[in-house]
A tleap script that builds the chain and sets N, CA, C and O, in Angstrom:
source leaprc.protein.ff14SB
mol = sequence {
  NMET ASN ARG LEU ILE LYS ILE ILE ALA GLY
  ILE ALA ILE ILE ILE VAL VAL PRO LYS ILE
  VAL GLN HIE ILE MET LEU PRO ASP ASN LYS
  ALA ILE ALA SER LYS GLN ILE THR ASP VAL
  VAL ASN GLU THR ASN LYS SER LEU PRO LYS
  LYS ILE ASP ALA ILE THR THR LEU THR LYS
  ALA GLU PHE ASP GLY SER ILE TYR ARG ILE
  ASN TYR THR MET ASP ARG GLY VAL LYS ILE
  ASP PRO ALA GLN GLU GLN THR TYR ARG ALA
  VAL ALA VAL LYS LYS ILE CYS GLY SER GLY
  MET LYS MET ILE LEU ASP ASN GLN VAL THR
  ILE GLU TYR LEU TYR THR PHE ASN PRO ASP
  GLY ARG GLY ASP GLN LYS MET ALA ILE SER
  VAL PRO PRO ASP SER CYS GLY CARG
}
set mol.1.N position { 6.379 8.550 14.302 }
set mol.1.CA position { 6.200 7.517 13.496 }
set mol.1.C position { 4.863 7.658 12.656 }
set mol.1.O position { 4.732 7.145 11.544 }
set mol.2.N position { 3.931 8.367 13.261 }
set mol.2.CA position { 2.707 8.630 12.581 }
set mol.2.C position { 2.882 9.473 11.357 }
set mol.2.O position { 2.172 9.312 10.365 }
set mol.3.N position { 3.851 10.390 11.432 }
set mol.3.CA position { 4.162 11.190 10.251 }
set mol.3.C position { 4.775 10.374 9.173 }
set mol.3.O position { 4.508 10.613 7.996 }
set mol.4.N position { 5.642 9.356 9.547 }
set mol.4.CA position { 6.250 8.486 8.621 }
set mol.4.C position { 5.220 7.722 7.786 }
set mol.4.O position { 5.312 7.626 6.562 }
set mol.5.N position { 4.236 7.186 8.509 }
set mol.5.CA position { 3.166 6.457 7.797 }
set mol.5.C position { 2.428 7.364 6.824 }
set mol.5.O position { 2.108 6.960 5.706 }
set mol.6.N position { 2.158 8.598 7.257 }
set mol.6.CA position { 1.386 9.527 6.404 }
set mol.6.C position { 2.279 9.817 5.110 }
set mol.6.O position { 1.738 9.869 4.005 }
set mol.7.N position { 3.566 9.994 5.251 }
set mol.7.CA position { 4.409 10.284 4.137 }
set mol.7.C position { 4.397 9.046 3.201 }
set mol.7.O position { 4.278 9.191 1.984 }
set mol.8.N position { 4.519 7.868 3.765 }
set mol.8.CA position { 4.574 6.635 2.919 }
set mol.8.C position { 3.250 6.423 2.187 }
set mol.8.O position { 3.217 6.125 0.993 }
set mol.9.N position { 2.191 6.583 2.918 }
set mol.9.CA position { 0.928 6.443 2.278 }
set mol.9.C position { 0.624 7.469 1.147 }
set mol.9.O position { 0.018 7.148 0.125 }
set mol.10.N position { 1.066 8.674 1.389 }
set mol.10.CA position { 0.908 9.736 0.554 }
set mol.10.C position { 1.719 9.478 -0.818 }
set mol.10.O position { 1.224 9.683 -1.926 }
set mol.11.N position { 2.924 9.041 -0.616 }
set mol.11.CA position { 3.765 8.726 -1.769 }
set mol.11.C position { 3.204 7.489 -2.595 }
set mol.11.O position { 3.203 7.505 -3.826 }
set mol.12.N position { 2.756 6.482 -1.897 }
set mol.12.CA position { 2.162 5.415 -2.562 }
set mol.12.C position { 0.941 5.814 -3.453 }
set mol.12.O position { 0.721 5.348 -4.571 }
set mol.13.N position { 0.212 6.702 -2.831 }
set mol.13.CA position { -1.028 7.169 -3.589 }
set mol.13.C position { -0.534 7.937 -4.834 }
set mol.13.O position { -1.088 7.718 -5.911 }
set mol.14.N position { 0.461 8.808 -4.747 }
set mol.14.CA position { 0.985 9.632 -5.829 }
set mol.14.C position { 1.458 8.693 -6.978 }
set mol.14.O position { 1.231 8.969 -8.156 }
set mol.15.N position { 2.135 7.556 -6.584 }
set mol.15.CA position { 2.756 6.691 -7.543 }
set mol.15.C position { 1.732 5.820 -8.295 }
set mol.15.O position { 1.762 5.698 -9.519 }
set mol.16.N position { 0.862 5.247 -7.537 }
set mol.16.CA position { 0.001 4.164 -8.091 }
set mol.16.C position { -1.406 4.548 -8.408 }
set mol.16.O position { -1.941 4.101 -9.423 }
set mol.17.N position { -2.031 5.350 -7.598 }
set mol.17.CA position { -3.488 5.722 -7.725 }
set mol.17.C position { -3.840 6.227 -9.022 }
set mol.17.O position { -4.813 5.731 -9.589 }
set mol.18.N position { -3.165 7.168 -9.587 }
set mol.18.CA position { -3.725 7.684 -10.898 }
set mol.18.C position { -3.884 6.619 -11.938 }
set mol.18.O position { -4.848 6.684 -12.701 }
set mol.19.N position { -3.034 5.664 -12.029 }
set mol.19.CA position { -3.176 4.565 -12.990 }
set mol.19.C position { -4.367 3.655 -12.581 }
set mol.19.O position { -5.148 3.246 -13.440 }
set mol.20.N position { -4.495 3.363 -11.362 }
set mol.20.CA position { -5.533 2.519 -10.892 }
set mol.20.C position { -6.911 3.160 -11.095 }
set mol.20.O position { -7.846 2.517 -11.572 }
set mol.21.N position { -7.017 4.472 -10.713 }
set mol.21.CA position { -8.199 5.140 -10.813 }
set mol.21.C position { -8.686 5.222 -12.333 }
set mol.21.O position { -9.861 5.060 -12.661 }
set mol.22.N position { -7.757 5.464 -13.124 }
set mol.22.CA position { -8.068 5.568 -14.615 }
set mol.22.C position { -8.653 4.244 -15.092 }
set mol.22.O position { -9.576 4.250 -15.905 }
set mol.23.N position { -8.138 3.086 -14.604 }
set mol.23.CA position { -8.603 1.877 -15.099 }
set mol.23.C position { -9.800 1.311 -14.392 }
set mol.23.O position { -10.579 0.610 -15.038 }
set mol.24.N position { -10.018 1.563 -13.085 }
set mol.24.CA position { -11.067 1.059 -12.372 }
set mol.24.C position { -12.407 1.726 -12.590 }
set mol.24.O position { -13.471 1.199 -12.264 }
set mol.25.N position { -12.294 2.942 -13.173 }
set mol.25.CA position { -13.570 3.680 -13.343 }
set mol.25.C position { -14.335 3.105 -14.550 }
set mol.25.O position { -15.347 3.672 -14.961 }
set mol.26.N position { -13.857 1.980 -15.119 }
set mol.26.CA position { -14.679 1.265 -16.118 }
set mol.26.C position { -15.850 0.637 -15.465 }
set mol.26.O position { -16.016 0.828 -14.260 }
set mol.27.N position { -16.689 -0.104 -16.149 }
set mol.27.CA position { -17.804 -0.757 -15.551 }
set mol.27.C position { -17.447 -1.613 -14.351 }
set mol.27.O position { -16.381 -2.228 -14.332 }
set mol.28.N position { -18.312 -1.666 -13.353 }
set mol.28.CA position { -18.011 -2.379 -12.165 }
set mol.28.C position { -18.050 -3.826 -12.354 }
set mol.28.O position { -19.088 -4.460 -12.167 }
set mol.29.N position { -16.856 -4.421 -12.750 }
set mol.29.CA position { -16.749 -5.789 -13.064 }
set mol.29.C position { -15.395 -6.271 -12.395 }
set mol.29.O position { -14.294 -5.863 -12.763 }
set mol.30.N position { -15.589 -7.153 -11.404 }
set mol.30.CA position { -14.382 -7.608 -10.710 }
set mol.30.C position { -13.285 -8.102 -11.599 }
set mol.30.O position { -12.115 -7.774 -11.403 }
set mol.31.N position { -13.662 -8.901 -12.590 }
set mol.31.CA position { -12.670 -9.473 -13.498 }
set mol.31.C position { -11.899 -8.368 -14.181 }
set mol.31.O position { -10.674 -8.448 -14.269 }
set mol.32.N position { -12.554 -7.361 -14.658 }
set mol.32.CA position { -11.912 -6.281 -15.424 }
set mol.32.C position { -11.034 -5.477 -14.426 }
set mol.32.O position { -9.922 -5.088 -14.784 }
set mol.33.N position { -11.521 -5.217 -13.159 }
set mol.33.CA position { -10.736 -4.475 -12.163 }
set mol.33.C position { -9.533 -5.328 -11.831 }
set mol.33.O position { -8.440 -4.771 -11.725 }
set mol.34.N position { -9.643 -6.630 -11.659 }
set mol.34.CA position { -8.496 -7.423 -11.372 }
set mol.34.C position { -7.443 -7.423 -12.342 }
set mol.34.O position { -6.262 -7.382 -11.997 }
set mol.35.N position { -7.838 -7.469 -13.632 }
set mol.35.CA position { -6.832 -7.375 -14.722 }
set mol.35.C position { -6.127 -6.057 -14.723 }
set mol.35.O position { -4.925 -5.966 -14.976 }
set mol.36.N position { -6.907 -5.017 -14.432 }
set mol.36.CA position { -6.314 -3.675 -14.505 }
set mol.36.C position { -5.387 -3.454 -13.317 }
set mol.36.O position { -4.357 -2.796 -13.473 }
set mol.37.N position { -5.712 -3.979 -12.128 }
set mol.37.CA position { -4.822 -3.873 -10.933 }
set mol.37.C position { -3.577 -4.651 -11.264 }
set mol.37.O position { -2.485 -4.156 -10.982 }
set mol.38.N position { -3.656 -5.815 -11.834 }
set mol.38.CA position { -2.505 -6.648 -12.247 }
set mol.38.C position { -1.627 -5.861 -13.233 }
set mol.38.O position { -0.404 -5.850 -13.096 }
set mol.39.N position { -2.204 -5.250 -14.156 }
set mol.39.CA position { -1.389 -4.443 -15.146 }
set mol.39.C position { -0.680 -3.324 -14.456 }
set mol.39.O position { 0.474 -3.044 -14.780 }
set mol.40.N position { -1.336 -2.649 -13.487 }
set mol.40.CA position { -0.717 -1.561 -12.818 }
set mol.40.C position { 0.416 -2.092 -11.980 }
set mol.40.O position { 1.492 -1.495 -11.981 }
set mol.41.N position { 0.230 -3.194 -11.257 }
set mol.41.CA position { 1.318 -3.839 -10.517 }
set mol.41.C position { 2.503 -4.191 -11.300 }
set mol.41.O position { 3.636 -3.947 -10.885 }
set mol.42.N position { 2.253 -4.800 -12.499 }
set mol.42.CA position { 3.346 -5.135 -13.389 }
set mol.42.C position { 4.075 -3.931 -13.858 }
set mol.42.O position { 5.306 -3.927 -13.886 }
set mol.43.N position { 3.405 -2.962 -14.209 }
set mol.43.CA position { 4.004 -1.664 -14.686 }
set mol.43.C position { 4.788 -1.037 -13.484 }
set mol.43.O position { 5.928 -0.610 -13.668 }
set mol.44.N position { 4.209 -0.982 -12.301 }
set mol.44.CA position { 4.952 -0.423 -11.142 }
set mol.44.C position { 6.177 -1.170 -10.928 }
set mol.44.O position { 7.210 -0.526 -10.742 }
set mol.45.N position { 6.212 -2.472 -10.927 }
set mol.45.CA position { 7.350 -3.256 -10.578 }
set mol.45.C position { 8.566 -3.077 -11.513 }
set mol.45.O position { 9.708 -3.376 -11.166 }
set mol.46.N position { 8.250 -2.574 -12.710 }
set mol.46.CA position { 9.315 -2.302 -13.707 }
set mol.46.C position { 10.304 -1.366 -13.220 }
set mol.46.O position { 11.487 -1.507 -13.530 }
set mol.47.N position { 9.873 -0.333 -12.412 }
set mol.47.CA position { 10.720 0.694 -11.962 }
set mol.47.C position { 11.251 0.492 -10.524 }
set mol.47.O position { 11.787 1.438 -9.948 }
set mol.48.N position { 11.130 -0.616 -9.976 }
set mol.48.CA position { 11.482 -0.819 -8.593 }
set mol.48.C position { 12.767 -1.621 -8.521 }
set mol.48.O position { 13.091 -2.416 -9.403 }
set mol.49.N position { 13.513 -1.372 -7.393 }
set mol.49.CA position { 13.138 -0.685 -6.133 }
set mol.49.C position { 13.208 0.832 -6.469 }
set mol.49.O position { 13.910 1.265 -7.383 }
set mol.50.N position { 12.481 1.561 -5.719 }
set mol.50.CA position { 12.463 3.093 -5.834 }
set mol.50.C position { 12.436 3.697 -4.469 }
set mol.50.O position { 11.545 3.394 -3.675 }
set mol.51.N position { 13.340 4.502 -4.186 }
set mol.51.CA position { 13.431 5.294 -2.908 }
set mol.51.C position { 12.389 6.299 -2.923 }
set mol.51.O position { 12.380 7.151 -3.812 }
set mol.52.N position { 11.458 6.269 -1.958 }
set mol.52.CA position { 10.299 7.262 -1.959 }
set mol.52.C position { 10.494 8.349 -0.972 }
set mol.52.O position { 9.825 9.380 -1.043 }
set mol.53.N position { 11.459 8.140 0.022 }
set mol.53.CA position { 11.754 9.261 0.902 }
set mol.53.C position { 13.100 8.880 1.500 }
set mol.53.O position { 13.732 7.894 1.120 }
set mol.54.N position { 13.530 9.759 2.511 }
set mol.54.CA position { 14.886 9.478 3.051 }
set mol.54.C position { 15.128 8.098 3.596 }
set mol.54.O position { 16.249 7.589 3.601 }
set mol.55.N position { 14.054 7.508 4.054 }
set mol.55.CA position { 14.303 6.146 4.853 }
set mol.55.C position { 13.488 5.030 4.240 }
set mol.55.O position { 13.592 3.912 4.744 }
set mol.56.N position { 12.720 5.208 3.247 }
set mol.56.CA position { 11.809 4.252 2.718 }
set mol.56.C position { 12.035 3.920 1.234 }
set mol.56.O position { 12.240 4.800 0.397 }
set mol.57.N position { 11.988 2.634 0.955 }
set mol.57.CA position { 12.158 2.170 -0.420 }
set mol.57.C position { 11.010 1.252 -0.775 }
set mol.57.O position { 10.777 0.229 -0.131 }
set mol.58.N position { 10.302 1.643 -1.814 }
set mol.58.CA position { 9.180 0.777 -2.325 }
set mol.58.C position { 9.917 -0.311 -3.142 }
set mol.58.O position { 10.632 -0.033 -4.105 }
set mol.59.N position { 9.698 -1.557 -2.698 }
set mol.59.CA position { 10.462 -2.711 -3.234 }
set mol.59.C position { 9.627 -3.637 -4.198 }
set mol.59.O position { 10.167 -4.290 -5.091 }
set mol.60.N position { 8.252 -3.646 -3.949 }
set mol.60.CA position { 7.489 -4.605 -4.762 }
set mol.60.C position { 6.043 -4.245 -4.514 }
set mol.60.O position { 5.625 -3.811 -3.440 }
set mol.61.N position { 5.271 -4.471 -5.655 }
set mol.61.CA position { 3.853 -4.413 -5.530 }
set mol.61.C position { 3.322 -5.798 -6.007 }
set mol.61.O position { 3.878 -6.396 -6.929 }
set mol.62.N position { 2.247 -6.285 -5.366 }
set mol.62.CA position { 1.760 -7.599 -5.691 }
set mol.62.C position { 0.233 -7.561 -5.663 }
set mol.62.O position { -0.373 -6.752 -4.961 }
set mol.63.N position { -0.381 -8.469 -6.459 }
set mol.63.CA position { -1.829 -8.585 -6.463 }
set mol.63.C position { -2.159 -10.070 -6.751 }
set mol.63.O position { -1.765 -10.634 -7.771 }
set mol.64.N position { -2.908 -10.674 -5.791 }
set mol.64.CA position { -3.263 -12.084 -5.977 }
set mol.64.C position { -4.729 -12.266 -6.320 }
set mol.64.O position { -5.229 -13.387 -6.228 }
set mol.65.N position { -5.417 -11.257 -6.697 }
set mol.65.CA position { -6.836 -11.352 -6.959 }
set mol.65.C position { -7.698 -10.876 -5.804 }
set mol.65.O position { -8.843 -10.491 -6.044 }
set mol.66.N position { -7.240 -10.876 -4.617 }
set mol.66.CA position { -8.018 -10.415 -3.501 }
set mol.66.C position { -7.231 -9.475 -2.593 }
set mol.66.O position { -7.842 -8.788 -1.775 }
set mol.67.N position { -5.933 -9.413 -2.695 }
set mol.67.CA position { -5.136 -8.565 -1.892 }
set mol.67.C position { -4.113 -7.796 -2.781 }
set mol.67.O position { -3.317 -8.393 -3.506 }
set mol.68.N position { -4.175 -6.499 -2.691 }
set mol.68.CA position { -3.215 -5.643 -3.318 }
set mol.68.C position { -2.171 -5.254 -2.356 }
set mol.68.O position { -2.471 -4.419 -1.502 }
set mol.69.N position { -0.940 -5.768 -2.383 }
set mol.69.CA position { 0.113 -5.592 -1.394 }
set mol.69.C position { 1.254 -4.668 -1.903 }
set mol.69.O position { 1.776 -4.841 -3.004 }
set mol.70.N position { 1.607 -3.703 -1.067 }
set mol.70.CA position { 2.648 -2.837 -1.412 }
set mol.70.C position { 3.756 -3.013 -0.360 }
set mol.70.O position { 3.557 -2.811 0.838 }
set mol.71.N position { 4.913 -3.394 -0.868 }
set mol.71.CA position { 6.064 -3.845 0.058 }
set mol.71.C position { 7.078 -2.627 0.117 }
set mol.71.O position { 7.510 -2.076 -0.896 }
set mol.72.N position { 7.394 -2.283 1.352 }
set mol.72.CA position { 8.332 -1.297 1.618 }
set mol.72.C position { 9.452 -1.817 2.470 }
set mol.72.O position { 9.208 -2.653 3.340 }
set mol.73.N position { 10.671 -1.366 2.268 }
set mol.73.CA position { 11.810 -1.761 3.122 }
set mol.73.C position { 12.349 -0.377 3.695 }
set mol.73.O position { 12.638 0.578 2.974 }
set mol.74.N position { 12.439 -0.387 4.973 }
set mol.74.CA position { 12.901 0.802 5.690 }
set mol.74.C position { 14.414 0.708 5.849 }
set mol.74.O position { 14.936 -0.402 5.959 }
set mol.75.N position { 15.144 1.831 5.866 }
set mol.75.CA position { 16.608 1.792 6.007 }
set mol.75.C position { 16.860 1.201 7.406 }
set mol.75.O position { 16.088 1.321 8.357 }
set mol.76.N position { 18.127 0.500 7.413 }
set mol.76.CA position { 18.561 -0.095 8.653 }
set mol.76.C position { 18.605 0.925 9.816 }
set mol.76.O position { 19.074 2.052 9.660 }
set mol.77.N position { 18.121 0.504 10.935 }
set mol.77.CA position { 18.063 1.344 12.031 }
set mol.77.C position { 16.750 2.016 12.376 }
set mol.77.O position { 16.512 2.466 13.497 }
set mol.78.N position { 15.929 2.058 11.375 }
set mol.78.CA position { 14.541 2.589 11.421 }
set mol.78.C position { 13.696 1.611 12.195 }
set mol.78.O position { 13.652 0.435 11.835 }
set mol.79.N position { 13.010 2.049 13.262 }
set mol.79.CA position { 12.179 1.183 14.025 }
set mol.79.C position { 10.742 1.520 13.757 }
set mol.79.O position { 10.357 2.690 13.759 }
set mol.80.N position { 9.938 0.496 13.524 }
set mol.80.CA position { 8.448 0.660 13.476 }
set mol.80.C position { 7.989 -0.059 14.728 }
set mol.80.O position { 8.355 -1.201 15.004 }
set mol.81.N position { 7.160 0.676 15.478 }
set mol.81.CA position { 6.602 0.128 16.751 }
set mol.81.C position { 5.421 -0.730 16.488 }
set mol.81.O position { 4.356 -0.165 16.240 }
set mol.82.N position { 5.478 -2.047 16.513 }
set mol.82.CA position { 4.265 -2.897 16.230 }
set mol.82.C position { 3.103 -2.558 17.239 }
set mol.82.O position { 1.933 -2.808 16.952 }
set mol.83.N position { 3.457 -2.004 18.377 }
set mol.83.CA position { 2.372 -1.670 19.324 }
set mol.83.C position { 1.492 -0.568 18.762 }
set mol.83.O position { 0.351 -0.422 19.200 }
set mol.84.N position { 1.991 0.224 17.790 }
set mol.84.CA position { 1.289 1.322 17.134 }
set mol.84.C position { 0.486 0.878 15.924 }
set mol.84.O position { -0.061 1.723 15.214 }
set mol.85.N position { 0.397 -0.417 15.666 }
set mol.85.CA position { -0.192 -0.916 14.463 }
set mol.85.C position { -1.598 -0.350 14.179 }
set mol.85.O position { -1.898 0.006 13.040 }
set mol.86.N position { -2.447 -0.266 15.198 }
set mol.86.CA position { -3.792 0.311 15.027 }
set mol.86.C position { -3.758 1.757 14.627 }
set mol.86.O position { -4.585 2.193 13.826 }
set mol.87.N position { -2.802 2.536 15.173 }
set mol.87.CA position { -2.685 3.932 14.812 }
set mol.87.C position { -2.226 4.068 13.341 }
set mol.87.O position { -2.737 4.919 12.612 }
set mol.88.N position { -1.275 3.240 12.913 }
set mol.88.CA position { -0.806 3.233 11.550 }
set mol.88.C position { -1.969 2.824 10.615 }
set mol.88.O position { -2.145 3.391 9.536 }
set mol.89.N position { -2.767 1.807 11.070 }
set mol.89.CA position { -3.870 1.347 10.159 }
set mol.89.C position { -4.916 2.507 10.093 }
set mol.89.O position { -5.466 2.755 9.019 }
set mol.90.N position { -5.178 3.167 11.134 }
set mol.90.CA position { -6.166 4.244 11.086 }
set mol.90.C position { -5.754 5.380 10.081 }
set mol.90.O position { -6.585 5.981 9.401 }
set mol.91.N position { -4.447 5.616 10.044 }
set mol.91.CA position { -3.898 6.685 9.128 }
set mol.91.C position { -4.052 6.131 7.715 }
set mol.91.O position { -4.451 6.859 6.806 }
set mol.92.N position { -3.742 4.859 7.525 }
set mol.92.CA position { -3.917 4.257 6.152 }
set mol.92.C position { -5.268 4.280 5.675 }
set mol.92.O position { -5.517 4.637 4.524 }
set mol.93.N position { -6.248 3.887 6.566 }
set mol.93.CA position { -7.677 3.929 6.186 }
set mol.93.C position { -8.106 5.339 5.772 }
set mol.93.O position { -8.749 5.533 4.741 }
set mol.94.N position { -7.740 6.294 6.584 }
set mol.94.CA position { -8.106 7.633 6.336 }
set mol.94.C position { -7.589 8.049 4.924 }
set mol.94.O position { -8.345 8.582 4.110 }
set mol.95.N position { -6.307 7.794 4.665 }
set mol.95.CA position { -5.685 8.165 3.340 }
set mol.95.C position { -6.420 7.460 2.210 }
set mol.95.O position { -6.798 8.073 1.212 }
set mol.96.N position { -6.611 6.174 2.389 }
set mol.96.CA position { -7.212 5.323 1.220 }
set mol.96.C position { -8.724 5.780 0.983 }
set mol.96.O position { -9.173 5.963 -0.148 }
set mol.97.N position { -9.433 5.940 2.094 }
set mol.97.CA position { -10.869 6.210 1.901 }
set mol.97.C position { -11.100 7.634 1.400 }
set mol.97.O position { -12.167 7.948 0.871 }
set mol.98.N position { -10.107 8.482 1.567 }
set mol.98.CA position { -10.196 9.882 1.100 }
set mol.98.C position { -9.589 10.056 -0.361 }
set mol.98.O position { -9.474 11.163 -0.887 }
set mol.99.N position { -9.252 8.997 -0.902 }
set mol.99.CA position { -8.626 9.157 -2.192 }
set mol.99.C position { -9.116 8.178 -3.231 }
set mol.99.O position { -9.979 7.360 -2.913 }
set mol.100.N position { -8.635 8.209 -4.414 }
set mol.100.CA position { -8.996 7.246 -5.464 }
set mol.100.C position { -8.752 5.782 -5.167 }
set mol.100.O position { -9.334 4.884 -5.777 }
set mol.101.N position { -7.872 5.580 -4.209 }
set mol.101.CA position { -7.589 4.221 -3.807 }
set mol.101.C position { -8.852 3.441 -3.281 }
set mol.101.O position { -8.907 2.211 -3.294 }
set mol.102.N position { -9.830 4.227 -2.832 }
set mol.102.CA position { -10.982 3.634 -2.348 }
set mol.102.C position { -11.708 2.748 -3.356 }
set mol.102.O position { -12.456 1.831 -3.017 }
set mol.103.N position { -11.436 3.086 -4.632 }
set mol.103.CA position { -12.103 2.181 -5.714 }
set mol.103.C position { -11.530 0.812 -5.646 }
set mol.103.O position { -12.220 -0.130 -6.035 }
set mol.104.N position { -10.309 0.612 -5.180 }
set mol.104.CA position { -9.743 -0.701 -5.011 }
set mol.104.C position { -10.559 -1.527 -3.990 }
set mol.104.O position { -10.893 -2.694 -4.195 }
set mol.105.N position { -10.853 -0.820 -2.864 }
set mol.105.CA position { -11.659 -1.481 -1.854 }
set mol.105.C position { -13.031 -1.760 -2.373 }
set mol.105.O position { -13.630 -2.793 -2.074 }
set mol.106.N position { -13.544 -0.808 -3.178 }
set mol.106.CA position { -14.922 -0.985 -3.700 }
set mol.106.C position { -15.075 -2.151 -4.645 }
set mol.106.O position { -16.189 -2.594 -4.925 }
set mol.107.N position { -13.952 -2.649 -5.139 }
set mol.107.CA position { -13.974 -3.852 -5.966 }
set mol.107.C position { -13.590 -5.144 -5.165 }
set mol.107.O position { -13.147 -6.149 -5.720 }
set mol.108.N position { -13.791 -5.040 -3.851 }
set mol.108.CA position { -13.639 -6.166 -2.895 }
set mol.108.C position { -12.202 -6.594 -2.868 }
set mol.108.O position { -11.947 -7.791 -2.741 }
set mol.109.N position { -11.253 -5.713 -2.977 }
set mol.109.CA position { -9.794 -6.022 -2.839 }
set mol.109.C position { -9.281 -5.348 -1.603 }
set mol.109.O position { -9.542 -4.166 -1.380 }
set mol.110.N position { -8.544 -6.095 -0.782 }
set mol.110.CA position { -7.843 -5.639 0.393 }
set mol.110.C position { -6.566 -4.958 -0.005 }
set mol.110.O position { -5.849 -5.460 -0.870 }
set mol.111.N position { -6.252 -3.819 0.601 }
set mol.111.CA position { -5.005 -3.180 0.381 }
set mol.111.C position { -4.155 -3.416 1.630 }
set mol.111.O position { -4.612 -3.191 2.750 }
set mol.112.N position { -2.918 -3.869 1.431 }
set mol.112.CA position { -2.042 -4.176 2.494 }
set mol.112.C position { -0.712 -3.553 2.278 }
set mol.112.O position { -0.169 -3.651 1.178 }
set mol.113.N position { -0.169 -2.930 3.242 }
set mol.113.CA position { 1.136 -2.324 3.266 }
set mol.113.C position { 2.046 -3.216 4.119 }
set mol.113.O position { 1.762 -3.411 5.301 }
set mol.114.N position { 3.094 -3.743 3.574 }
set mol.114.CA position { 3.994 -4.651 4.222 }
set mol.114.C position { 5.333 -3.909 4.421 }
set mol.114.O position { 6.014 -3.605 3.441 }
set mol.115.N position { 5.712 -3.618 5.672 }
set mol.115.CA position { 6.935 -2.997 5.962 }
set mol.115.C position { 7.946 -3.955 6.547 }
set mol.115.O position { 7.662 -4.694 7.489 }
set mol.116.N position { 9.182 -3.926 5.943 }
set mol.116.CA position { 10.252 -4.738 6.402 }
set mol.116.C position { 11.258 -3.756 6.987 }
set mol.116.O position { 11.670 -2.827 6.293 }
set mol.117.N position { 11.658 -3.926 8.216 }
set mol.117.CA position { 12.565 -3.069 8.891 }
set mol.117.C position { 13.596 -3.871 9.793 }
set mol.117.O position { 13.323 -4.990 10.227 }
set mol.118.N position { 14.705 -3.279 10.027 }
set mol.118.CA position { 15.772 -3.890 10.744 }
set mol.118.C position { 16.320 -2.875 11.743 }
set mol.118.O position { 17.343 -2.247 11.468 }
set mol.119.N position { 15.667 -2.694 12.903 }
set mol.119.CA position { 16.009 -1.639 13.814 }
set mol.119.C position { 17.386 -1.785 14.526 }
set mol.119.O position { 18.020 -0.798 14.901 }
set mol.120.N position { 17.800 -3.020 14.689 }
set mol.120.CA position { 19.032 -3.197 15.503 }
set mol.120.C position { 20.134 -4.060 14.774 }
set mol.120.O position { 21.109 -4.464 15.408 }
set mol.121.N position { 19.980 -4.319 13.526 }
set mol.121.CA position { 20.919 -5.089 12.731 }
set mol.121.C position { 20.936 -6.547 13.000 }
set mol.121.O position { 21.797 -7.249 12.470 }
set mol.122.N position { 19.998 -7.068 13.825 }
set mol.122.CA position { 19.963 -8.463 14.198 }
set mol.122.C position { 19.064 -9.276 13.282 }
set mol.122.O position { 19.059 -10.502 13.387 }
set mol.123.N position { 18.320 -8.671 12.409 }
set mol.123.CA position { 17.421 -9.394 11.548 }
set mol.123.C position { 16.221 -8.642 11.150 }
set mol.123.O position { 15.759 -7.752 11.864 }
set mol.124.N position { 15.700 -8.993 9.997 }
set mol.124.CA position { 14.496 -8.259 9.545 }
set mol.124.C position { 13.308 -8.575 10.340 }
set mol.124.O position { 13.145 -9.714 10.778 }
set mol.125.N position { 12.414 -7.570 10.564 }
set mol.125.CA position { 11.138 -7.676 11.173 }
set mol.125.C position { 10.122 -7.193 10.148 }
set mol.125.O position { 10.438 -6.439 9.228 }
set mol.126.N position { 8.921 -7.644 10.335 }
set mol.126.CA position { 7.857 -7.269 9.363 }
set mol.126.C position { 6.636 -6.813 10.135 }
set mol.126.O position { 6.328 -7.309 11.219 }
set mol.127.N position { 5.974 -5.879 9.554 }
set mol.127.CA position { 4.656 -5.392 10.034 }
set mol.127.C position { 3.766 -5.131 8.855 }
set mol.127.O position { 4.129 -4.393 7.939 }
set mol.128.N position { 2.565 -5.753 8.875 }
set mol.128.CA position { 1.550 -5.556 7.804 }
set mol.128.C position { 0.493 -4.703 8.303 }
set mol.128.O position { 0.056 -4.860 9.442 }
set mol.129.N position { 0.043 -3.781 7.499 }
set mol.129.CA position { -1.122 -2.963 7.754 }
set mol.129.C position { -2.152 -3.338 6.734 }
set mol.129.O position { -1.937 -3.060 5.554 }
set mol.130.N position { -3.252 -3.947 7.091 }
set mol.130.CA position { -4.211 -4.448 6.204 }
set mol.130.C position { -5.446 -3.559 6.240 }
set mol.130.O position { -5.892 -3.165 7.318 }
set mol.131.N position { -6.015 -3.231 5.051 }
set mol.131.CA position { -7.202 -2.385 4.984 }
set mol.131.C position { -8.122 -3.171 4.040 }
set mol.131.O position { -7.983 -3.212 2.818 }
set mol.132.N position { -9.124 -3.819 4.782 }
set mol.132.CA position { -10.075 -4.644 4.002 }
set mol.132.C position { -11.176 -3.807 3.326 }
set mol.132.O position { -11.365 -2.636 3.655 }
set mol.133.N position { -11.906 -4.433 2.366 }
set mol.133.CA position { -12.900 -3.644 1.613 }
set mol.133.C position { -13.909 -2.880 2.366 }
set mol.133.O position { -14.328 -1.820 1.900 }
set mol.134.N position { -14.338 -3.341 3.508 }
set mol.134.CA position { -15.392 -2.653 4.300 }
set mol.134.C position { -14.870 -1.497 5.151 }
set mol.134.O position { -15.629 -0.954 5.954 }
set mol.135.N position { -13.585 -1.093 5.004 }
set mol.135.CA position { -13.060 -0.139 5.953 }
set mol.135.C position { -13.590 1.228 5.919 }
set mol.135.O position { -13.579 1.964 6.905 }
set mol.136.N position { -14.086 1.578 4.696 }
set mol.136.CA position { -14.550 3.016 4.510 }
set mol.136.C position { -16.014 3.167 4.839 }
set mol.136.O position { -16.522 4.288 4.817 }
set mol.137.N position { -16.711 2.101 5.142 }
set mol.137.CA position { -18.127 2.175 5.391 }
set mol.137.C position { -18.865 2.456 4.095 }
set mol.137.O position { -18.269 2.644 3.035 }
set mol.138.N position { -20.156 2.478 4.219 }
set mol.138.CA position { -20.919 2.640 2.901 }
set mol.138.C position { -21.840 3.839 3.106 }
set mol.138.O position { -22.585 4.208 2.198 }
savepdb mol mol.pdb
quit
């Protein structure tokens, strides 16, 4: 499962980060950064849903001014173990803090990955991996 999270985070970075980095490198102004993140989210959503690997579909990007949320839907039968949430979070923090996505955190915006999965066909389950602005340290 750790490999799955790495793949998902890597693909999210490839899809979204170049546009965000290009825009956020402007003067450090939260209002400007917020508008730019909103623009990237709107542009990203135009091409969704998008299959990003054999079992994962990027379904929606959202930004409410303080949380940048990336929604994924896993293929039916894929199980994400909620007991491993801290492990998944650690992988996400490492990927974000080692990439251009760190600039999102630097603008006091939380990055959240929301996974919807249905491991047994009985109903959707959700797991959120939240990475707050202070996650990379200073």
